Structures are given as structure tokens and as C-alpha cells.
C-alpha positions as CSV (number, residue, x, y, z in Angstrom):
1,X,0.5,-34.4,-30.0
2,X,0.8,-37.1,-27.3
3,X,2.0,-35.9,-24.0
4,X,4.9,-37.9,-22.5
5,X,4.8,-40.3,-19.7
6,X,7.1,-39.2,-16.8
7,X,8.6,-42.0,-14.7
8,X,10.8,-41.7,-11.6
9,X,12.9,-44.8,-10.8
10,X,13.7,-44.7,-7.0
11,X,17.2,-45.4,-5.8
12,X,15.8,-48.3,-3.7
13,X,14.6,-50.0,-6.8
14,X,17.7,-49.7,-9.1
15,X,20.4,-50.2,-6.4
16,X,20.9,-52.3,-3.3
17,X,20.9,-49.6,-0.7
18,X,22.7,-51.7,1.9
19,X,25.8,-52.1,-0.3
20,X,27.8,-49.2,-1.6
21,X,27.8,-48.8,-5.4
22,X,25.7,-51.9,-6.0
23,X,23.3,-51.5,-9.0
24,X,20.4,-53.9,-9.0
25,X,21.1,-55.0,-12.6
26,X,18.3,-57.6,-12.7
27,X,15.6,-55.0,-11.6
28,X,17.1,-52.4,-14.0
29,X,17.0,-54.8,-17.0
30,X,13.4,-55.9,-16.2
31,X,12.3,-52.2,-16.0
32,X,14.1,-51.4,-19.2
33,X,12.3,-54.1,-21.1
34,X,8.9,-52.7,-19.8
35,X,9.9,-49.1,-20.6
36,X,10.8,-50.1,-24.2
37,X,7.1,-50.3,-24.9
38,X,6.3,-46.8,-23.5
39,X,6.5,-43.7,-25.8
40,X,6.9,-40.8,-25.6
41,X,8.7,-41.2,-22.3
42,X,10.9,-39.1,-20.0
43,X,12.8,-40.9,-17.2
44,X,14.3,-39.6,-13.9
45,X,16.2,-41.8,-11.5
46,X,17.5,-41.5,-7.9
47,X,20.9,-42.2,-6.4
48,X,20.4,-45.1,-4.1
49,X,23.7,-46.7,-3.0
50,X,25.6,-44.5,-5.5
51,X,25.0,-40.7,-5.1
52,X,23.1,-41.1,-1.9
53,X,25.8,-43.2,-0.3
54,X,28.5,-40.7,-1.1
55,X,26.4,-37.6,-0.2
56,X,25.9,-39.0,3.3
57,X,29.7,-39.8,3.5
58,X,30.6,-36.2,2.5
59,X,27.8,-34.7,4.5
60,X,26.1,-33.0,1.6
61,X,22.5,-31.8,1.6
62,X,19.9,-29.9,-0.4
63,X,20.9,-26.8,1.5
64,X,23.5,-24.9,-0.6
65,X,26.9,-24.7,1.1
66,X,30.7,-24.8,0.4
67,X,30.9,-28.6,0.5
68,X,34.2,-30.4,0.0
69,X,35.1,-30.1,-3.7
70,X,36.4,-33.6,-3.8
71,X,33.1,-34.8,-2.4
72,X,31.2,-32.9,-5.1
73,X,33.3,-34.6,-7.7
74,X,32.8,-38.1,-6.2
75,X,29.0,-37.7,-5.8
76,X,28.6,-36.4,-9.3
77,X,30.7,-39.1,-10.8
78,X,28.9,-41.8,-9.0
79,X,25.6,-40.5,-10.5
80,X,27.1,-40.5,-14.0
81,X,28.2,-44.1,-13.4
82,X,24.7,-45.2,-12.3
83,X,23.1,-43.3,-15.2
84,X,25.4,-45.2,-17.6
85,X,24.2,-48.6,-16.2
86,X,20.6,-47.6,-16.7
87,X,21.1,-46.0,-20.2
88,X,23.1,-49.1,-21.4
89,X,20.3,-51.4,-20.1
90,X,17.7,-49.4,-22.0
91,X,19.7,-49.5,-25.2
92,X,20.0,-53.2,-24.9
93,X,16.2,-53.4,-24.4
94,X,15.7,-51.5,-27.7
95,X,15.0,-48.0,-26.4
96,X,16.7,-44.8,-27.5
97,X,17.8,-43.2,-24.2
98,X,19.6,-39.9,-24.1
99,X,21.4,-39.0,-20.8
100,X,20.9,-35.5,-19.5
101,X,22.6,-34.0,-16.3
102,X,20.3,-31.6,-14.5
103,X,22.4,-28.5,-15.3
104,X,21.3,-28.9,-18.9
105,X,17.8,-27.7,-17.9
106,X,18.3,-26.1,-14.5
107,X,20.2,-23.2,-13.0
108,X,20.9,-24.3,-9.5
109,X,17.4,-25.2,-8.2
110,X,15.6,-23.1,-10.8
111,X,14.1,-24.9,-13.8
112,X,14.9,-23.4,-17.3
113,X,11.4,-23.9,-19.0
114,X,12.7,-23.5,-22.6
115,X,15.3,-26.2,-22.0
116,X,12.6,-28.5,-20.4
117,X,10.4,-27.9,-23.5
118,X,13.4,-29.2,-25.6
119,X,13.4,-32.4,-23.4
120,X,9.7,-32.8,-24.3
121,X,10.5,-32.2,-28.0
122,X,13.2,-34.9,-27.9
123,X,10.7,-37.4,-26.3
124,X,8.2,-36.6,-29.1
125,X,10.8,-37.3,-31.7
126,X,11.5,-40.8,-30.5
127,X,14.3,-40.3,-27.9
128,X,13.9,-41.1,-24.2
129,X,15.6,-38.4,-22.1
130,X,17.0,-39.9,-18.9
131,X,18.0,-37.5,-16.1
132,X,18.9,-38.0,-12.4
133,X,19.3,-36.4,-9.0
134,X,22.7,-34.8,-8.8
135,X,25.0,-32.3,-7.0
136,X,24.6,-28.9,-8.7
137,X,26.6,-25.7,-8.7
138,X,24.8,-22.8,-6.8
139,X,27.3,-20.1,-7.5
140,X,30.8,-19.3,-6.1
141,X,32.0,-22.2,-3.9
142,X,28.4,-23.4,-3.1
143,X,26.9,-26.7,-4.2
144,X,23.7,-28.5,-3.4
145,X,21.9,-31.8,-3.8
146,X,19.1,-31.5,-6.3
147,X,17.0,-34.6,-5.8
148,X,15.3,-36.7,-8.5
149,X,12.0,-36.1,-6.7
150,X,12.4,-32.4,-7.0
151,X,13.2,-32.8,-10.7
152,X,9.9,-34.7,-11.1
153,X,7.9,-31.6,-10.0
154,X,10.0,-29.3,-12.3
155,X,9.5,-31.5,-15.3
156,X,5.8,-32.2,-14.6
157,X,5.1,-28.4,-14.4
158,X,6.7,-27.7,-17.8
159,X,5.8,-30.8,-19.7
160,X,2.3,-31.5,-18.4
161,X,2.8,-35.3,-18.8
162,X,-0.1,-37.6,-19.5
163,X,1.0,-39.9,-16.7
164,X,3.3,-39.3,-13.7
165,X,4.7,-42.5,-12.1
166,X,6.9,-42.9,-9.0
167,X,8.4,-46.4,-8.9
168,X,9.6,-47.3,-5.3
169,X,10.5,-50.5,-3.5
170,X,7.1,-50.7,-1.8
171,X,3.5,-51.1,-3.1
172,X,2.6,-47.5,-2.5
173,X,1.7,-45.4,0.5
174,X,0.6,-47.2,3.6
175,X,-2.0,-45.8,6.0
176,X,-0.6,-48.2,8.6
177,X,2.9,-49.6,8.0
178,X,2.6,-52.5,10.5
179,X,-0.7,-53.7,9.1
180,X,0.5,-53.0,5.6
181,X,-2.7,-51.2,4.9
182,X,-2.3,-49.6,1.5
183,X,-3.9,-46.2,0.7
184,X,-5.4,-46.8,-2.8
185,X,-6.3,-43.2,-3.5
186,X,-5.4,-39.8,-2.0
187,X,-6.3,-36.2,-3.0
188,X,-4.2,-33.1,-2.3
189,X,-7.4,-31.6,-0.7
190,X,-9.1,-34.8,0.3
191,X,-9.9,-37.2,3.1
192,X,-6.5,-38.7,3.6
193,X,-4.6,-36.0,5.4
194,X,-1.1,-35.3,4.1
195,X,0.2,-35.0,7.7
196,X,-1.4,-38.3,8.7
197,X,0.4,-40.1,6.0
198,X,3.7,-38.3,6.5
199,X,3.8,-39.4,10.2
200,X,4.1,-43.0,9.0
201,X,6.6,-42.9,6.1
202,X,10.3,-42.7,6.0
203,X,12.4,-39.6,5.0
204,X,12.9,-40.7,1.4
205,X,9.2,-41.6,1.0
206,X,8.1,-38.3,2.6
207,X,9.9,-36.4,-0.1
208,X,8.2,-38.4,-2.8
209,X,4.8,-37.9,-1.2
210,X,5.5,-34.2,-0.9
211,X,6.4,-33.9,-4.6
212,X,3.5,-36.1,-5.6
213,X,1.1,-33.7,-3.8
214,X,2.8,-30.8,-5.5
215,X,2.3,-32.3,-8.9
216,X,-1.3,-33.4,-8.1
217,X,-2.1,-29.8,-7.0
218,X,-1.2,-28.8,-10.6
219,X,-4.0,-31.0,-11.9
220,X,-2.1,-34.2,-12.8
221,X,-2.7,-37.7,-11.4
222,X,0.3,-39.3,-9.8
223,X,0.7,-43.1,-9.5
224,X,3.0,-44.6,-6.9
225,X,3.8,-48.2,-7.6
226,X,6.3,-51.0,-6.7
227,X,9.1,-50.8,-9.3
228,X,10.3,-54.3,-8.3
229,X,7.1,-55.5,-10.1
230,X,7.8,-53.6,-13.4
231,X,4.5,-54.7,-15.0
232,X,2.8,-52.2,-12.7
233,X,4.8,-49.4,-14.3
234,X,3.6,-50.6,-17.7
235,X,0.0,-50.8,-16.5
236,X,0.1,-47.2,-15.0
237,X,1.7,-45.9,-18.2
238,X,-1.0,-47.6,-20.3
239,X,-3.8,-45.9,-18.3
240,X,-4.8,-48.8,-16.0
241,X,-4.8,-48.5,-12.2
242,X,-2.4,-51.2,-10.9
243,X,-1.8,-52.1,-7.2
244,X,-0.4,-48.9,-5.8
245,X,-1.5,-45.4,-4.5
246,X,-3.1,-42.9,-6.9
247,X,-2.7,-39.3,-5.8
248,X,-5.6,-37.8,-7.7
249,X,-4.8,-34.5,-9.5
250,X,-6.8,-31.4,-8.4
251,X,-9.4,-30.8,-11.1
């Protein structure tokens, strides 16, 4: 049985982060046409100028708290709206996407392994499960942001995908941002120190690097590529090594 390819579409790729609620339709459509050729496949996407924009506005974080219920509603609804744009684009491209909100396979921040196995079974049977970072209920009046990056680790741990790909709006991880010096390969226990890299990447990218290292420490390779050049996603899914950063899985 072929293990699925797991792809994360960063919010900076699928939306225009400088404009509230602005989906990058052209980028989404180009990615959808590339993903139509990948199977079995599971997709996760970020919030960009949808969920991220509103979570900042309502001061919501990953730390569980009694956030404004109206804000919870607005953040969640904006993610459903962005998910619809992506799913409809994928349908148009000939894929069989199936939208799944995180509470279908998580309880707060805890994965439900049997439910995640069902996601894998759906992918094997020709559907493409599509999930996303969202605001989730933590019990009582408490809610929390569960990021798409965190979902990648949960899904990777349970599904053991054949390929794990993070598509961002840059070519990969840079050793030196100013000189645009790309790190072509890293290891969780290797020469490029995690802390060295983290000193030179932004908050959003730090989270991705952290999750990529987590997944690599489970023994899976993780490829970080530029999603605005969708062919690189296809190459990574097909087993090639495109321009990007390979975080080598611990063997």
C-alpha cells in the first residue's frame, strides 16, 4: 500500500498577507493543477490573511484561554471560507478534495490516532483530505489556535507519509538571509545547528522549522520548497530533490 504524500500550503503562498481576506487565486489554481497529479495525498493549509489576520485582531494565541466568543466565531469562519476557495480550486483541477476541520481528528491539541488513520484510508481510496489550522475548543470557555504546522507533525506521526512537503513563499531555509544563502540540507542531529538557523528566520518560519525537525526526528525526510513555483512541489512529491531545503530524517 502506497503511503500518502503530506503537503502543507503556507498562508503566505495561498493568500496576500498584506491584504485582509485576500486569497491568491492564481497561486492556488496553479498549485491545484500540480496536486491533481499526486496520489495518495493529504493537504494541510495555513490561515494567511484569513485566520491569521483575525486571530491577531482578536488577540488569540496557541495558549488556551477564554477568548472573545465572537472572535472565535470570526476566526473559525474565515478558515472555513479559505478552505472552500482551495477545495473548489482542487475540484476544478480534477482532484477529489474532502474538507476536514481539525476537531474531526483532534481533541483540543491531542491527536486522535484512530481518526487520523481514517484520513489515511480516505487518501488510499482516492479522496484528498484537506484540513487547516483553526481555533479549537479546549474545554469550558477556553479556546486555542491549533496551527497547520502543528497538524503536520500530528499527521506525519500517525500516517508515516512517503513525502512531507512544506510549501512557503521562499525557496527554503537561508543560512544568511541578506546573502540569500540557501541551506540545501539539514539534519536534526547534524552540522547545521537548529539554533543557528532559528536566529535568522521569522516567527512563522521558525514554527515550520521546529515542526520539520520534529518530523525528521521520527525518521521522515521533510522538503521545504517555494510554493509560488508549484513545479517544485510536484518534483518533491515525485521523489526528486528540487531547489529547497531538505531536512533529512533521522535514520
